[in-house]
N, C-alpha and C positions, 0 to 999 in steps of 0.2 A: 548718306544723308547726315547732315549736321545733327549731333545729339541734342543740341539746344532746340532744334525744330521739333524733334520728337517730344521733348518735355513740354514745349509750348503747346503743341497739338493736344497732348493729354490733358493739360490744364484747361484748354478751351472745352474739350469734350466733357470734362468733369463739371465745369461751371454750368454748361448747358444742360447736362443730364440732371444735375441736382435741382436747378431752377425749374426745369420741365416737370420734374416729379412733384414739386410743390404746386406748380400751376395746374397739374392734372387734378389735384384735390379740389381746386376751385372749379375746374371744368366739370368735375363729377357732381358737384353741388348744383351747378347751373343746369346740366342736362340729365342728371340721374334721378330727378324727382326727389331730391333731398332738401330739407330745410336748411337755410343759412341765415346768419345774423345780418347779412347784407340785403336780405329780402325786404327789410323795412325801408331801405333806400331805393332799391330798384323796382319793386313791385308797383308803386304808384306810377312810375314812368312807363313801365311796360303796359299796365292796364289802360293808361291814357292813350297810348298808341294803338292798342287793340280796339279801344272804343272808337277812336277816330277812323280806323280802317274797317270797322264793322266786322271784326274777326272774333270768333269764338276760339280762344287758344286751347281749350280742353277737348275740342272735337278731334277724335281719332281719324286719321286719313289713311286710305289705302295707298299702296305704292304709286299707283297711277295718279291719284289726286295730289300726292306729295310732289311728284315730279312735275306735273302740269302747272301747279301753282309756282314752283321754283322757276320753271322755264318762262312762264308768262310774266312774272315779276322782273326777271332779268331782261326780257325783251322790252318791257315798258321802260325800265331804267336806261337801257341802251338807246332807245328812241328819244328819250328826254335829252340825253347827252348829245345825241346826233343833232338835234335842233339847236342846242346851245353852240356847238362848234360851227354849224352852218350859218349862224346869224350873230357871231361874236362881235362883229364890227358895230352892230346897232345896240348891243347890250352893255350894261355898265361894267366897271372894273376892267377897262381896257385902256390904261393910260398911254400905252405905246401905240395905240391905234392900229393894231394888227388886223388885216383883212379877214374875211370869212374863210374857213378851211374848205378846200375843194371837196366835193361830195364823196369821191372814192377814198380819199385820205381820211375824211371824217368817218366814213363807214368802217374802214379798217381800224381806225383808232378806237372807236367805241366798242366794236366787237372784240377787239384785242383786250381792252381793259375789263369789259364785262365778263370775259371768259377767264379772267385771272392770268392772262398771258402777258400783256404789256409789251408786245412787240411794237417797236417805235420806228416808223418810217418818216419821222419828223424830228426837228430840233425844237423842243418845247419853248426855249427861251426866245426864239425868233418866230414862233408860229402861233402860240396860244396866249390869250389874254389871261389875266388873273382869274376871271370868272370861269373860263374854260379849264384852267388848271385845277381849280377847286371843285366846281360842279360837274365838269365833264370827265375829269381824271380821278382826283382824290376821292370823290363821292363813290365812283364805281369801284375803286380799289377796296373800299370798306365793304360794299355790298357783295362783290364777287367773292371775297374771302369769307364773308358770313354765309354765303350760299354753299361754298365747299365744306365748311365746318358743319353746317346743318345737314347736308347730305350724308356726311360721314357718321354723324350721331344717329341719324335715322337707320342707317345700315347696321350700326352696332346694336341697336335695339332689336332689329329683326333677327340678327344672328344669335343674340343672347336668348331670345324667347322668354324673357322675364318681364316684359313691359306691356304685354297684351297688344302689341302692334309696333308700328314704327314712329308714331308720334304725330305732331302737327307742325307743318313747315313754318307757318308764321310765328308760332311760339319759339321754335328753335332759331329762326332768323333774327327776330327782335332781341332775344336773349344773347345771341352771339355778338350783336352790335353793342347793346347797352352794358353788358356785364363782362365782356371779354375784349373786343377789339378797340372800342373807344377808350376805355380806361388805360389799357396798355399803351395805346398810341399817344394818349395825352402825356403820360409819364415819359415815354421815349422822346416826344417832341421837346419837352422841357430840358431833358438831358442833352439833346442835340443842339438846342439853342445855346446851352452852356458850353458846348464844345466848339461853337463858332459857326453853326449852320444858320443862315438868316431866316427870319420870319417877318415879312413886311408887305404892306400894300401901298407903299409910297411912290412906286414907280422906279424905273431904272435911274441910276445916278451917273452923271458925267463928272469925272474927277481928273485932276492933274497927277501924273505919275512923278516919281522921283527924277526921272530923266527930263521932265518938262513937257512930255506929250500928253495927249488926252486919252482916257480909257472909259468905256461905258461899263459900270458895275451892274450886272444883270441880277437883281435880287427880287425876291417875292416871297410867297408863302411856301418856302422850300422845306423847312423842318417838318411841318405837318404832313407834307406828302412823303418825305423820306421815311418817316416813322412807319406809316402804314404800308409803304411799298416794301419794306423789309419784314415787318411783323406779319403782314398778310401774304407773304411770298408773291407779291405782285411784280416788283422789279422795274416798273416804269418810272423813270426819274424826271425831275423838273427840267433838267438840261439834257441836250443831245448826247453829251459825253457821259451822262449818268454819274455814277459814283467815282469816276475818275476826275470829275470837275471839283476844284477846291471848295466851292461854296456848298456842295452837296456832301462832301467827305473831306473835311479840312485837314485831318491829321491821322497818324497811325492809331491814335486812341479811338477816334471816331470810326476808323476803318474796322477795328476789332469789335467795337460796340455794335456796328451794323451787321457784321457777320453773326454775332450773338443773337441779334433780333431775328434774323431770317431763319435761324436754327431752332428758336425757342418753341413755338407752337407745334411745328411738325414733330418735334421730339416728344412733346407732351401728349400728343394724341394716341400713340400706342399704349402709354400708361392708362389713359382714359378708357381705351378699348378693353384692357384687362379688367379694370374696375367695373365696367358696365356689363361684361359677360360673367362676372362673378369669379374670375380666376386671374389673378394678377400675373401669373406665370405666362398666360397666353399673350398678354401685352408685352411682357419681357421677351418672349420668343420673337414677336414681330420686330421689336426694337433692335434686338441683337442681330437678327438677319439683315435688317436694313443698314445698320451701322457697319456690319462686316463687309458688305459690298462697297459702301461709301469709303471705308478705310482702304480697301484694295485700290480704289480709284485714286485716292490721295497718295498712296505709296508709289503707284506707277507714275503719277505725275511728278512727285518730288524726286524720283530717281533720275530724271533727266534735267532737273533744274540746277544750273550752275551759275549762270550770269543773267543779267537783265537783257531782255530782248528788245529790239527796236519797237517803239510804241508802247512799252510797258511803263507804268507810272513809277517814276524814280522815288517818289515820296514814300512808297510802301515797300519797294524791293521785290525781288523775284519770289521769295517764299510767300509773302502776304498776297501777292497778286495771283499766284497759282492756287493757294488755299481758297481764295475768294472764288476763282473761276470754277474749280471743282465743286465747291460747296453750293454755289448759286445754281448749278445745273443739277446737282443731286437733290437739292431741296426745291427745284423748279421755280426759283425766284427770278432768275434771268437778269438781275442787275449786274453791272460790270464795273470794275475799278481799273481796267487796263484794256487796251485794244486786243481783240482776239487774234489779230494778225501777228502779235508779238510772241505768241506761244509756240513751243515745240509741238509737233504733230501728236506726240504721245499725250500731251496735256489735252489737246483737242479731242483725241480718242476717248480719254477719260470723261470729258464733258459730254460727248456723244452718248456714252454708256449711261450716264446719269439720266439723260433725257429719254433714252430708249426704254429704260426700265421703269422710270417714273415713281419709284417707291423706295428710294434709298437716301433718306426717308420720304422724299416727295414733298408736295405742297401742303398747305393747310387743309387737313381733312382728307383730301383725295389721295394723298400718298399712302396712308394706311388702307384706304379703300382699295387701291391697286394691289397692296400686299395681300389683302383678303382674296382678291381675284387670283393671285398666284397660289395662295394656299389651297383654294378649291381645285385648281388644276393639278397641283402637286399631290393632293390627297387622292384624286382620281387616278393618277399614274401609279401611286403606291398601292392603291386598292387593286388595280389590274395586276401588278406584280405579285401581290400577296394572295390574290384570288378571293377577296372578300368585298362586301358592300362598303363603299367609302362613307365615312361619317366625319362631321366636324362639330365640335361643341355638343356632342350627344345627339345631333340630328343627322338623319341620312342625307347624303348628297345625291340628288336625282340626276338622271341624264339631261333633263332640262337645265338644271343648274350648271352643269359642265358645259353644255352648248352655249349658254349665255356668257359664261366666263371666257370661253374661247373666242367668241365674237368680240367681246370687250378687248381681248388681247390682240386679235388679228386686225381690228379696225385701225390700230395705230400704224403698223407698217403700210397698210393700204393708203391711209391719208398722207403718208410721207412720200412713198415711192411713185405713185401715179402723178401727183403734181410736179415732182422733180423731173420725171420723164417728159411731161408736157412742156415744162419751162425750156428744156433744151431743144425739143423737137419744133417748137414754134418760134424760136429765136428770142424769146423773152429773156432768157438767161444772158445771152450775148448783149442784149440791149442794156442790161443792168451792169455790164462790165465783167461778167463771168465767162472765162474762156473755156475752150474744149480741152482741158487739162485737169490733173488732179486738184489743183487749187481752185479752179472754177467749179468743179463738181462739189468740192467741200462747201463752197459758199452757198450753193443752191440747196444741196442736201441738208446742210445745217439749218438753212432758213425754214424748210418745211418740217424738219425734225423738231425744231424749237417751237414752231406753231402748233404742231399736233400734240406736243407734250405740254402745251400751255406754259412754256418757259419764258420766251421773250428775248433772250440774248441772240444776237445775229451778227453776221459779217457785213451785210448790205447797208444797214442804217438808212440814211436818207436816199441812198441809191436805189432802195427798194420802193421808192415813192413813184411807182408806175401803176397804170390801171390794172395790168395783169397781176402784179404781186400784191397790190392792195386788195383786190377782190378775191384772188385765190387763197391767200393766207387768211383772210377774214373767214372764208368758208371752212378752211381746215381747222382754224382755232375754235370755231363754234361747234363743229361736229366733234372734234377731239375732246372738248369739254363735256358736252351733254350726252353723247351716246353712251360712254362708260357709266356715267351717273345713273342714267335710266336703266341700263342692264343690271347694275349692281343693286339698285333699289328693287328691281323686279325679283332678283334672287332673295334679297333680304325679306321682302314682303311675304314670299312663300315659306321662308324658313321660320317666320315668327310664330306660326301656328302648328308646327310639327311636334310630334311626340319626341321627348328627349330620352335617350338611353343613359341611365346614371353610370354605366360602366362601359364607356366607349372602347372599342378595340384598339384604335390608333391614338396614342397620346401625342398631342401637338403642343405641349407646354414644357418641352425640355430641349436641351442643347442638341440632341440627336436629330430631332425634327428640324431645328433651326439650320443645322448643317445640310440636311436633305433639301430644305427650301432654298437655301443659297445656291446649291448646285443646280437645282431645277430652274431657278430664275436665270442663272448665267447660261445654261444650255439653251433655254428658250430664246434669250436675247442673241446669243452667238449664232444659233442656227437661222434666225430670222434676218439678222443684219450684217453678219460677218462679210459676205461678198461685197457689200456696198462700203463697208469700212476699208476693205482691202483696196478698192479702186479709188478711195478717197485719201484719208489721212495716212494709212499704212503705206500706200504707194508714194505719196508725197514725202513721207519720212525717208523711205529708201532712196528716192531720187536725190534728196538733199545730202545723204551720206555718200552717194556715188559721185556727186558733183563737189564733194569736199566741204559741205556746210555742216 
């Protein structure tokens, strides 16, 4: 690997981790029941929203109440966006006169965005009106990120045992929006506009090129969507080409700025976890474990990067394109700055691992939630080996906790493998252009892996705009989002009232446990998915070498 790449990677890591540490202080003041000087600005706004919604933000919720309110609100928001997409021809802010979106594509789109997945079976610049882009897509990108952050904070409270419960969903949701996501996105939007990303409602422009021909400039409210798509680890772009499109990602500077944005909040959440449980080393253990696996993926991907592949964005080069692809899957963002077909199969394998593990470091809030799930499983395994009752943060881990954590883990491969098998057995894969070969298997396997991991990057793109893939991935995305949240909230709710042992037997706040956790995660991922990686990217890689590629 070029030494300059190593230096640049370390610089990015340093900038992100330092910024995330400062942001975690703000997050702790927002969710940790601490007073802040910013309360004078935000409290009146929050209180007005609570009053309009008839919500008592101080009411403590059980885990069932918290989850049901989270789910109902997301269903309502998705339904609202579904109506907008289905009737966009008759609604304002449609200067291009785009027709209504077909119902199955609209269903897939709203369930994708509402689940923080942003899998796109459409090209936004030729399908969606300005109103649909703003109220159907950008709106849900804010609310889905806020839902994930709220769920994580509730889980942290329960595991800490210091807050008397897990909190109030509406309080967490509103504060996530008004005090975190909207301010950060506003600043990021201004920066992106300064870097050349358009923000306009004036309609597409027909211009003359230097050669004398005509070209349509497809501009719109791009910067506002791009900011929250990266900050909220959404990934759904304004354009079908996503961040490979010059208007969405104009230069190498904007490219690295957008990478920074997608890494910021997921890196800050482990710091927040340590502060909320009263032991910052616990948060550091989570972050070190996540970044260790992320670094392994990067090293493996960079080891095979030598030249630009066909379909790779030449403005950014091989290093930046690979860095983006590994990062966007590790942080479950799903945005792309180059075609996935351009990459070596080792890079695709690294992308698969990021989506299969989901916590390296994962998306906004839910990445650390998945890491806690792995911690519960690891502590149980270590407890069996040591012959003692497993404990975490001073509270005993019960058989029920372990069962729920295992279900949360096992639902992921189930949601990936069953639809993949159905796609091939029914001919849906062939109809979408996927052949009965390693490359075809990779295409469909990646589609459902991305959907179940709430990632959103895919090989199919608009080729996936069929009734089968629209409906099946919609179901996978929704279940993959809300089943783990419900299960982890259930564990957290029971943990919140348990007696704490001031001298736990197993210390989980040191490098030794971080190493054990990394090994445990890799073993679980390898044992679960290795056979399918072998018949997919590994076999394709070997075939390429045999054929001289």
